[in-house]
C-alpha positions in Angstrom: 13.7 25.3 5.4 13.7 22.8 2.5 10.8 21.2 0.8 10.7 17.5 0.0 8.3 16.4 -2.8 7.1 12.8 -2.7 5.0 11.2 -5.4 1.6 9.8 -4.6 -0.7 7.3 -6.4 -4.5 7.8 -6.4 -6.5 4.6 -6.2 -10.2 4.3 -6.7 -12.4 2.6 -4.2 -15.2 1.0 -6.4 -16.0 4.4 -7.9 -17.1 5.4 -4.3 -14.1 7.6 -3.5 -10.3 7.6 -3.5 -7.3 6.9 -1.3 -3.9 8.3 -1.8 -0.9 6.0 -1.4 2.8 6.9 -0.8 5.8 4.6 -0.9 7.7 4.4 2.4 10.6 2.5 3.7 10.4 0.9 7.2 13.0 -1.5 8.6 14.8 -1.1 5.3 11.8 -2.5 3.3 9.8 -0.5 0.7 6.0 -0.7 1.2 2.9 1.3 0.6 1.1 3.5 3.1 -2.3 5.3 3.0 -2.2 9.1 3.3 -5.0 9.8 5.8 -5.3 13.5 6.8 -8.3 12.5 9.0 -6.1 10.1 11.1 -4.9 11.8 14.3 -1.9 9.5 14.5 0.0 7.3 12.1 -0.3 3.5 12.7 1.6 0.6 11.3 0.6 -3.0 10.6 0.9 -4.9 13.8 2.0 -8.1 12.1 4.7 -6.3 10.1 6.0 -4.7 13.3 6.0 -8.0 15.2 8.1 -9.6 12.4 10.6 -6.7 12.0 11.1 -5.3 15.5 12.9 -6.9 18.4 11.5 -4.6 21.0 7.7 -4.7 20.9 5.8 -3.4 23.9 2.3 -4.7 24.5 0.0 -2.9 27.0 -3.3 -4.6 27.9 -4.9 -1.2 28.4 -3.7 0.3 25.1 -6.4 0.3 22.4 -7.0 2.2 19.2 -10.4 3.1 18.1 -11.2 3.7 14.4 -14.6 4.5 12.9 -15.2 0.7 12.6 -13.6 -1.1 15.5 -11.5 -1.0 18.6 -8.5 -3.3 18.8 -5.4 -3.8 20.9 -2.2 -2.1 19.9 1.5 -2.6 20.2 4.3 -0.1 20.3 7.9 -0.1 19.0 10.4 2.4 17.9 11.1 2.4 14.1 14.8 3.4 13.8 14.4 5.0 10.4 11.1 5.8 8.6 11.7 7.1 5.0 9.0 8.9 3.0 10.7 9.8 -0.2 13.8 11.8 0.9 12.2 12.7 4.3 13.9 10.7 7.0 12.3 10.4 10.4 14.6 8.8 13.0 13.5 6.8 16.1 9.8 7.2 15.3 7.6 5.9 18.2 5.2 3.7 16.3 1.9 2.2 17.2 0.9 -1.1 15.6 -2.7 -1.9 14.8 -4.1 -4.9 12.8 -4.6 -3.6 9.2 -5.7 -7.0 7.9 -9.2 -5.9 7.0 -7.9 -2.9 5.1 -5.5 -5.1 3.2 -8.3 -7.6 2.4 -10.4 -4.9 0.9 -7.5 -3.5 -1.1 -6.7 -6.9 -2.4 -10.3 -7.5 -3.5 -10.1 -4.2 -5.4 -6.8 -5.1 -7.0 -4.7 -2.5 -5.0 -1.4 -3.1 -3.3 -1.2 -4.1 0.3 -0.2 -1.4 2.8 1.8 -1.5 6.0 0.9 1.9 7.4 -1.7 4.6 7.6 0.1 8.0 7.8 -1.7 10.5 9.8 -1.7 14.1 11.1 1.1 13.6 13.7 3.6 13.4 10.8 1.7 15.8 8.5 1.6 18.5 11.2 5.2 18.1 12.3 6.5 18.4 8.7 3.8 20.9 7.5 2.6 18.6 4.7 0.7 19.9 1.7 -1.0 17.7 -0.9 -1.0 18.7 -4.5 -3.7 16.6 -6.1 -3.1 18.0 -9.6 0.6 16.9 -9.5 -0.1 13.9 -7.2 2.7 14.9 -4.8 2.9 15.4 -1.1 5.2 18.2 0.1 7.0 18.1 3.4 8.9 21.0 5.0 12.1 20.1 6.8 14.4 22.3 8.8 18.0 21.9 7.9 19.5 18.6 6.9 18.6 15.4 8.7 
């Protein structure tokens, strides 16, 4: 088993807490994602997915509920999701409108995000966060 270390950035939320961001590559484009250990599943920005994927599935009865709202979702397969040197192929992604998150980040002077990475990925790759070194560590069996 090999360990992949990926750098994080820590952003302040108006001195009321912090979020961790990690750079990811989706559809061949580098973007930022929030590291959210409280999220049961990773979600990607709906608009970003609609622009970049040719095979979007929309189900009328598919909704995602967050602490603040419930909204409709879309689904698509991301051929290659890269988090540092960790490569996840054919990731079954859920798209959710992240506009309100991005509006808040912009007001605070932070970069826009295209995803919230959650426990589905963290559990599968046995992620560990090192706050002192600002790194997230993923365990990966063999070479992918």
